[in-house]
N, C-alpha and C positions, 0 to 999 in steps of 0.2 A: 179319868183323867189320867190318858194314859203321861207316866213320869220323863219320856221324851219328849214330847209337847207340853209345856207348864201352861199357853197360854189355852190349849183346849182350839188351837187351828186343826182341820188336816192334814197331817201328813203327809208328804207330795213322792208319793207312790203311784205303781203302773206306768199309765202311758204318758208322754213329756204332753202339757196343754203349750200351746201357742206362745200362754208368757213366758213358762219356763223355756223354750225353744229360742225367744228373745232375750231370753239372762242368756243364754249360753255362748251367743254369737256375739255380743252384743258384750261380755263380759271377758269373752276369753276362757271358761273356768275351761277348755277340752280344746286339749292341745294338737290334737289333731283332725280339726269337725274347720273341712274346709270352706264352709259358709263364712265361720268365726273369723277363719285368716283371712279371706277376702276382703269384707269391711272393715276391716280393721288397717289392712293394705288402704283401701280406699279413701280410708277414715285417714291415716296420718299421712300419705300424699295431697288432701287437701290442706291439712294444716301447715304442709309445707310452702302449697303455693300462695297458701294467707299471706306468713311470715314473708314471702316474695313481695308478694303484692303492699304489701306495707313498704317492705325495706324500699320498694321503684316510685312506692304515693311520690316518698319529702326529694325526686330528683327535683330541680328545679325545671320549669318550664317545658313541661309535658303539655301533650296536645289534647283538646277536649274530648278527640275521637278514644284517647287511654285513659282520659280517668272517667269515662261512659265508661269503659271496661273494668275499670276500679271496682265498682260503684255496685255495678249487675252483680259482678261475681260477688261480691261482698253480701248483696242479699242472697244470693244465691247457696251463699257459707252460712250466710245465718241460718238459714232455712236447716238444711241440712243439720246442722250442727243441736237446732234447736229440738226438732224428729229426734234425734238421739238424747237429749238430756232427758225430755220427757218419754222418751223407752227405756232408759236406764233405770231412773226414777221410777216407771211402772212395774217396771222386773225387779228391782230391787229385794221384793220378801219373798224374791225364789232361793235368792244366795245359802247358800247351803255352808256356807264356810260360815256369816256370821248371819247371826242372830233379826233378819229383820221381819221379822213372821207379821209383827201386825201391821194392818193396812193404812197406820197413818202413823203410827209414831217410828215403828219400823221407818217407812218413808224422810220421816225426816229426820231419824236418824242418816241415813243414808245421805241426805244430804249435807249433812255436815262434816266429812268426809273432806279429808285433803283434794284429793280425786273428781270430788262431787262440785266442789265448792270451784275447783280450778276448771270445770264444765259451764260452770254457771256463769265462771267471769268472762268468759271470753264469749258468751252472743249479750250478756246484759249492756256493756255499753254499748251498742246497737240499737238495744229499747233505750237506755239515757239519753241517748241523742236525739232522739226527738222534745225530750223534756231539761236536757240541761245544753249548752254548748260549748264545750269545751270535748276536745276529743280523747274519750281511754282505746281506742281503737289498739293503744301499741300492748293491750294486756294482753291479746290473742298470739302472743308470743307464749305465753305462759299453756299454748297448749304443749307442745315442742315438748313440756312433761309427759304425755299419754303415749311419745313412742317409749316410756320406762316399760310398757307392759307389752314390747313386742320381745321383753328380755325370756319370757319362757321360752320362746321360740328361736333366742339366736343364745348359742350355746356357750359363743365367745360373751357377752354381753352377762349374762346366770352366771360361769365360771370366772369374772369381774363381779360381781357384787358375792359370792363365796368367800374368796381371796380376799375382796372386803373386811367382809363380815371376819371370816374368820381370824382376819390379822387388825382388824377394827381397834383391840388395846394400843398392842406394840407401835403401830405408825400412831397410835394418840400421841403416846409418850412419848418417841421421837421430836414428834408437830414441838412437844412443851416445850419438850427443850434446846430446838431447831426459836424457840419465839421468847423463849427464858434471855438465850446467848442474843437477840437481836434488839432487847430491851437493852440486856445491859450497857449493848458494844454500843449503842445509840444515845445511850446519856451521859456515855464516858468521850466520843468525840465533840455530843454537844459543849461538854464543861471547857475539852480544849477545842474548838473551830470556833464556838461561837463570837469570840472575839475580833476572830478577826477573818472571817465572813459570818460576817448578821445575814447574809442575804440566803445563803446555802443551809449555814446550821445554827438558823434563829431560832428554831426548840426542837425538843425532842423529836415529836411525831417528820419536823423535814430532817433528823438526820437519819429516824430509821429507815427513809427509804432509801437515804446511801446507803443504810444495813445491810439494806434487803438486797440491792444490787451489787451492791458484795462479795455477800454469803452463798447466792447464786451464781457467782463466777462470770455475772449476765456485762456488769462493765461497762454500763453508757459513757461513763468519763461525765457525767453534765457537771456532775460535784465533784472537786475533788480535794482531800484532805492538806492544807500548806507545813500546819504545824509537824512540831518534829514529835509531838503524841502522837495527834491525829495519823498522823502516817503508821508509828507504832500499831495503833490499835485496825488500820486498814490491811498490814498484812499481817495482822494476828488474825485475826475476823475471816481476811483468807484464806488463808491456810486449813483453819476450825472448819467453812463453812467448806472445807472441797469434804470430807468424811460424813457430817451433818446430814449435808444434802444429799448424797449415794445414799445414808443408812436406808431411809423410806423404802429408797430403788430395793438396796437388798433385801427388802424386810420383802417387799411386793414380789421378785423374783423368787425367791423363799415359797411363798406362799400361791404361785403358782405348779412353781414343780410341786407340792404335796397336795394338791389338789387333782389337778393332772394324776398323779400317783395313786387316789384314792380313788376317782373315775376307774381310771383301769385297771383298780380291782376291787372293783364294785361289778363290772363288765365280767373279772372273771370269773369271778363268783358264779354270775348269773347261770352263761357257757358252763362251768362244773353243775349247776345241778342242773341245766338243759340233759345232760351227756350223764346221770344217775343210772338212768334209767340204758343209758345204749345206741341211744338211736336220736336227735333232731327231728320232732316233728315239722309241717311245714308250719301251725301253727308257733312251735318256737319259734321257730325260722323269722317270722314277724313281727314275732314277738321280740329277741336279740334286736333282728334292725332297727325297731323301734328305740330301745332303749340302747342303740349304738348311738344312733340323733340325737337324742334328749341329752345325751352324757358331751358329746361331740367329739366320738371317738374317729379316730381316721380309721377307712373302709384296709386299711394296710395294717394298723397295728390292729384291728378287730380281727383281721384275718390269722395274725401270729398268737395273738392271746386263744382261736381258736383253735388251733396246731399244735398248742399249749396243750389247750385242756384234751383233746384230743392224744395227746402223747401219754397224760397222768393218768386217762382215763381208757387207756387203750384195751383193761381187760375186761370192758363191760362193754364194748366197742360191739355192735353186730356189724358182721360180715354180711358180704351177699355172698349166697352158696353158689354163684355161676361162675363169677369172675373173685370176687373173693373179696371185692374194694368193699370199707369201712361205708354202714350207708348210714351217711349223715347226711340231713338236708332233706330226707326223703320221708316221705308219706307214712307212717305209721304199717298204713293198710295194705301199704306196695314193699315192705318188708313184710308180712302175715301173707300175702301172698305168693309172695317169696317162696319163703318156709313149706306152706303148701303145699309149690309146684315141687321142690328136692321132694317130700316125702312123700308122693306117686312118684 
């Protein structure tokens, strides 16, 4: 038995099967798969339309015609979502990142994952409607969580997620201190104000509402301290809140700057590797373009990085024997033909 295949199932090698292709399209395991991106865009559009339909169905005085449209649109949507769910479960065994290879246990394991449960909750209310009378269609809003699967296509979303992952601990520490200050301030304000304003400051949770609004400098003005100690607490939390609320914003700003610098450095290293032999072939050009899109680097920045790389590797850059221009972004065979013509 192969150690790489402990369950004894055949390795997924050779030509792509129909089930593997379904998995690639639905799971978006190939970032530049046009069919996968098209299918996902259609599903996201259908999800958004379903949420809008659920929202508009709550409007009073809808005509019978509109109610019929919403009903048939719901049937159509559930039909599409059911097919998608069945295909995802069927093709889950071809996931190379997670071991779902067992034909039964593997699919059950996939069905218990968070995203698969969301898929199930989206279609389950419709079928439960045949057995129970209450309305569960609001669970379809959970379907919007599928939009996070687009992060591998959206450089902005992937940048944000990377920053949150890298700066998670500092931001968490800042939020902990912020919550501690809110609890302490709300408790002290409750002691100062609950006798003077039992309706507004009758409990610590009620005082926490005022503390949050004051600390974030929103200041609705619906609750205002009237005692001397309450006003002192309000002044203190207002001053401290400016710095505490700005702290997570500063951490995010620093994280974005570091992540952008890291991405530019990564692209610069790729350019340097491509210029090691003195010429960027058509294949290398396409690869650099793909990396640029994945990292979310602007075309102007990519051009500047390429120019910098050419200056650094200037002694290695091949020159055209006729015009003397660098042979950059040309196929290697064109350079060889130019050298052959010069020799003859």
